[in-house]
C-alpha positions as CSV (number, residue, x, y, z in Angstrom):
1,M,78.7,73.8,111.5
2,T,81.6,75.8,109.4
3,T,80.6,79.0,108.0
4,E,82.0,78.5,104.2
5,I,84.2,81.2,103.6
6,L,83.6,83.0,99.8
7,A,86.2,85.5,100.0
8,R,89.2,86.1,101.9
9,T,92.5,88.5,101.9
10,V,95.1,87.5,104.4
11,D,97.6,90.4,105.1
12,V,97.2,92.1,101.8
13,T,99.0,95.2,100.7
14,R,98.7,96.9,97.7
15,R,100.4,100.0,96.4
16,Y,99.8,102.6,93.9
17,G,103.7,103.7,93.5
18,D,104.5,105.4,96.5
19,V,100.7,105.4,97.4
20,V,99.5,102.3,99.8
21,A,95.9,101.9,99.1
22,L,95.6,98.8,101.6
23,D,97.9,98.2,104.0
24,R,98.0,94.5,105.6
25,V,94.4,94.4,105.5
26,T,92.7,90.8,106.6
27,L,89.5,90.3,106.2
28,D,86.8,87.4,105.4
29,I,83.4,87.5,103.7
30,T,81.2,84.3,104.8
31,A,78.4,82.8,102.7
32,G,75.0,84.5,103.3
33,E,76.5,87.9,104.7
34,L,75.5,91.6,103.7
35,V,78.4,93.6,104.4
36,G,78.6,97.3,104.4
37,L,82.1,99.0,103.5
38,L,82.3,102.4,105.0
39,G,85.0,104.7,104.3
40,P,85.9,108.1,103.0
41,N,87.3,108.8,99.2
42,G,90.7,106.8,99.1
43,A,90.4,104.6,102.2
44,G,90.8,101.8,100.0
45,K,87.1,100.7,99.4
46,S,87.3,100.1,95.7
47,T,90.6,98.3,95.5
48,L,89.4,95.6,97.9
49,I,86.3,95.7,95.7
50,N,89.1,95.1,92.6
51,L,91.1,92.8,94.0
52,F,88.3,90.3,95.5
53,A,87.0,90.6,91.6
54,G,90.4,89.8,90.1
55,L,90.6,93.2,88.5
56,R,93.8,94.1,90.3
57,S,96.5,92.0,92.3
58,P,97.9,92.6,95.8
59,T,101.5,93.6,96.1
60,S,101.9,91.3,98.9
61,G,100.1,88.9,100.9
62,T,97.2,86.2,99.5
63,V,93.7,87.0,97.9
64,E,90.9,84.2,97.7
65,L,88.0,83.8,96.0
66,F,85.6,80.5,96.7
67,G,89.5,79.3,97.8
68,G,91.4,79.7,94.6
69,S,92.7,82.7,92.5
70,P,90.2,85.6,91.8
71,R,92.1,85.5,88.5
72,D,90.6,81.9,87.6
73,P,87.7,82.7,85.5
74,A,86.3,79.7,87.1
75,Q,85.9,81.4,90.0
76,R,85.1,84.6,88.6
77,R,82.0,83.0,87.0
78,L,80.3,82.5,90.7
79,I,80.3,86.4,91.3
80,G,78.7,89.8,89.8
81,V,80.1,93.0,89.9
82,T,78.7,96.6,89.5
83,P,82.3,98.7,89.7
84,Q,81.6,102.7,90.6
85,D,82.1,103.6,86.5
86,T,80.6,101.4,83.8
87,G,80.4,101.7,80.0
88,L,77.5,99.8,78.5
89,P,76.8,99.3,74.6
90,Q,74.7,102.4,73.9
91,A,73.2,100.7,70.6
92,L,71.6,98.0,72.5
93,K,68.3,97.7,74.2
94,V,67.9,97.3,77.8
95,G,66.6,93.5,77.2
96,E,69.7,92.7,74.7
97,C,72.0,93.6,77.2
98,V,70.6,91.4,80.1
99,D,70.5,88.6,77.4
100,F,73.9,89.3,76.3
101,V,75.9,89.4,79.7
102,S,73.5,86.3,80.9
103,A,74.7,84.4,78.1
104,H,78.3,84.7,79.5
105,F,77.3,82.0,82.6
106,P,76.3,78.6,83.0
107,A,72.9,79.8,84.6
108,G,71.8,83.3,84.1
109,V,68.9,84.6,85.5
110,A,65.9,85.3,82.9
111,R,65.4,88.8,81.5
112,G,62.1,89.3,83.2
113,P,62.5,88.8,86.6
114,L,65.3,90.6,86.7
115,L,64.1,94.0,85.4
116,E,61.1,93.6,86.9
117,R,63.1,92.7,90.5
118,F,65.2,96.1,90.0
119,G,62.5,98.1,88.6
120,L,63.9,98.4,85.0
121,S,60.5,96.6,83.2
122,D,59.2,99.4,81.4
123,L,62.7,100.4,79.7
124,E,63.0,96.7,78.3
125,R,62.7,97.9,74.9
126,R,64.4,101.3,75.5
127,Q,68.1,101.9,73.5
128,I,70.9,102.2,76.5
129,G,72.1,105.5,74.9
130,S,68.5,107.0,75.6
131,L,68.7,106.3,79.2
132,S,68.9,108.7,81.9
133,G,72.2,109.0,83.9
134,G,70.0,106.8,86.8
135,Q,68.4,104.9,84.7
136,K,71.7,103.6,83.3
137,R,72.8,102.8,86.7
138,R,70.1,101.0,87.9
139,L,70.9,98.6,84.6
140,A,74.6,98.5,85.4
141,V,73.4,97.3,89.3
142,A,71.2,94.6,88.1
143,L,73.5,93.5,85.5
144,A,75.6,92.1,88.5
145,F,72.9,89.9,89.3
146,A,72.3,88.6,85.4
147,G,74.6,85.6,86.3
148,D,72.5,84.1,89.1
149,P,75.8,84.7,91.3
150,R,76.6,83.5,94.6
151,L,78.6,86.7,95.3
152,V,77.7,90.3,94.7
153,F,80.0,93.1,95.0
154,L,78.2,96.6,94.5
155,D,80.5,99.7,94.9
156,E,78.4,102.8,95.4
157,P,75.7,101.1,93.8
158,T,73.0,104.1,94.3
159,T,75.1,107.0,93.1
160,G,73.0,109.6,91.1
161,L,69.9,108.0,91.9
162,D,66.7,109.8,93.2
163,V,65.1,108.2,96.6
164,D,62.6,105.9,94.8
165,A,65.1,104.9,92.3
166,R,67.9,103.8,95.5
167,R,64.4,102.3,97.5
168,T,63.8,99.8,94.6
169,L,67.4,98.9,94.1
170,W,67.6,98.3,98.1
171,D,64.2,96.1,97.8
172,G,66.4,94.2,94.7
173,V,69.8,93.5,96.8
174,R,67.1,92.6,100.1
175,D,65.6,90.0,98.2
176,F,69.1,88.3,96.8
177,H,70.1,88.5,100.2
178,A,66.7,86.6,101.3
179,E,67.3,83.9,98.8
180,G,70.9,83.1,100.4
181,G,73.3,85.2,98.4
182,T,76.4,87.0,99.8
183,V,76.6,91.1,99.3
184,V,79.4,93.6,99.9
185,L,78.2,97.1,98.7
186,T,80.0,100.0,99.7
187,S,78.3,103.6,99.9
188,H,78.7,107.1,101.0
189,Y,75.1,107.0,101.8
190,L,75.7,105.9,105.5
191,E,71.6,105.7,105.5
192,E,71.8,103.4,102.6
193,I,74.5,100.9,105.0
194,E,72.0,101.3,108.2
195,A,69.4,99.8,105.7
196,L,70.9,97.0,104.4
197,A,74.3,95.8,105.8
198,H,74.5,93.3,109.0
199,R,77.8,93.6,109.0
200,V,80.2,97.0,108.8
201,V,83.5,97.1,107.7
202,V,85.2,100.5,108.3
203,V,88.4,101.5,106.1
204,G,90.2,104.3,106.6
205,D,93.5,105.1,105.2
206,G,94.1,101.4,103.6
207,R,93.0,99.6,106.9
208,V,90.1,98.0,108.7
209,L,89.4,100.3,111.8
210,A,86.2,98.4,112.7
211,D,84.8,95.0,111.7
212,D,81.7,94.0,113.5
213,T,77.7,94.2,113.7
214,M,75.9,97.8,113.0
215,E,75.3,98.3,116.7
216,K,78.6,97.4,118.2
217,V,80.3,99.6,115.4
218,R,77.9,102.6,116.5
219,D,79.3,101.5,120.0
220,I,82.7,101.0,119.2
221,V,84.5,104.1,120.2
222,G,82.0,105.0,123.3
223,V,80.0,107.9,121.1
224,R,77.1,109.3,122.4
225,R,74.8,111.9,120.8
226,V,73.4,114.3,123.8
227,S,70.8,116.9,123.3
228,L,69.5,119.6,125.0
229,T,68.1,123.1,124.9
230,A,70.4,126.1,125.9
231,A,71.0,129.8,124.8
232,E,74.8,129.6,125.5
233,L,77.4,126.6,126.2
234,P,80.8,127.0,127.5
235,E,83.7,125.0,126.1
236,L,83.3,121.6,126.9
237,P,85.3,118.2,126.8
238,G,85.4,115.1,125.1
239,V,82.9,116.6,122.2
240,V,83.4,115.8,119.1
241,G,80.6,117.5,117.1
242,V,78.4,119.9,117.4
243,E,74.9,121.0,115.8
244,R,72.5,123.8,116.9
245,Q,68.9,124.1,115.6
246,G,67.9,127.1,117.2
247,E,68.3,127.0,121.2
248,R,68.5,123.1,120.6
249,V,72.0,121.7,120.9
250,H,73.1,118.2,119.7
251,L,76.6,117.2,120.9
252,V,78.3,113.8,120.1
253,T,80.8,113.1,123.1
254,L,83.3,110.4,124.2
255,D,81.9,110.6,127.4
256,A,78.1,111.2,127.9
257,D,78.3,110.8,131.7
258,E,81.2,113.2,132.0
259,L,79.7,116.0,129.5
260,V,76.6,116.2,131.7
261,R,78.5,116.2,134.9
262,E,80.4,119.4,133.5
263,L,77.2,121.2,132.6
264,V,76.0,120.6,136.6
265,R,79.5,121.8,137.7
266,A,79.8,124.9,135.4
267,D,75.7,125.8,136.2
268,V,74.6,125.9,132.5
269,P,70.9,126.3,132.5
270,F,69.6,123.7,130.0
271,S,66.5,121.6,129.6
272,G,64.8,118.6,127.4
273,L,68.0,116.8,128.3
274,E,68.3,113.6,126.0
275,V,71.2,110.8,125.8
276,R,71.2,108.5,122.8
277,Q,73.0,105.8,120.7
278,T,74.7,107.2,117.6
279,S,74.2,107.2,114.1
280,L,76.0,105.1,112.1
281,E,77.2,108.3,110.5
282,E,78.4,109.7,114.0
283,A,80.2,106.8,114.8
284,F,81.9,106.6,111.2
285,L,83.4,109.8,111.7
286,A,84.4,109.1,115.3
287,I,86.1,106.0,114.2
288,T,88.0,107.9,111.1
289,A,88.8,111.0,112.9
290,R,90.4,108.6,115.8
291,P,92.0,105.6,114.8
292,A,94.1,105.3,117.6
293,V,90.9,104.3,119.7
294,L,91.2,101.1,118.2
295,A,94.7,100.4,118.4
């Protein structure tokens, strides 16, 4: 059975003057995926979403959306987008705004279920201008789903939200995905990617540094977290990160076995040794700091 490709870039480069935002990026988004785009500011994540959504054109290479051009309105009616910055009509009420957006699509989602999914039911009659920044952000995310899209792009969807609001949005995204929808999201909250994404694409300096499952992205550079209790430690080889909590020391290393051997050779007194898989954050930092590892 062939998996349907909903969006694709082939050898895409995008320049802004002398700045290369994307450098020969090839990437497929297939039906039913929930993809997390990770990368520091300026890595090219937003540019990639803007190309898929038809808001920008590539300098070179090819971008496809549902087999056609992202600039074609017929293709764009099948997607929903929440960019990093949104401007909403301040005089409209929340419910009116949802109806207005839904009316632009052949099969818009009913107002009530959409507001309920994203925890906005109690704001239905409120004017947008009276909402807090977090409430406006929740509405902006909900509007990406108003046209009953097949594919949704969310660029930093939960920026500025408190913990409860973020988790409500996570549940709304999960529900959409469970019903067969496809989602691509960027986030600076690494726990958000861990909570939602099944596939992780790490972008740095305009290039794809890693593209795999959550578990394999953690493992891709062989990074491990070695924790132990020790009063002092000498300089140790292969350590890419150190965190101390009292006498408890956490070392992020590219070679856990060699690190432990070095501790023994150096006759360092320690106890409570633990070696575990890295978090996504630790793997992300190692990948973006050492892109040559993936060459």
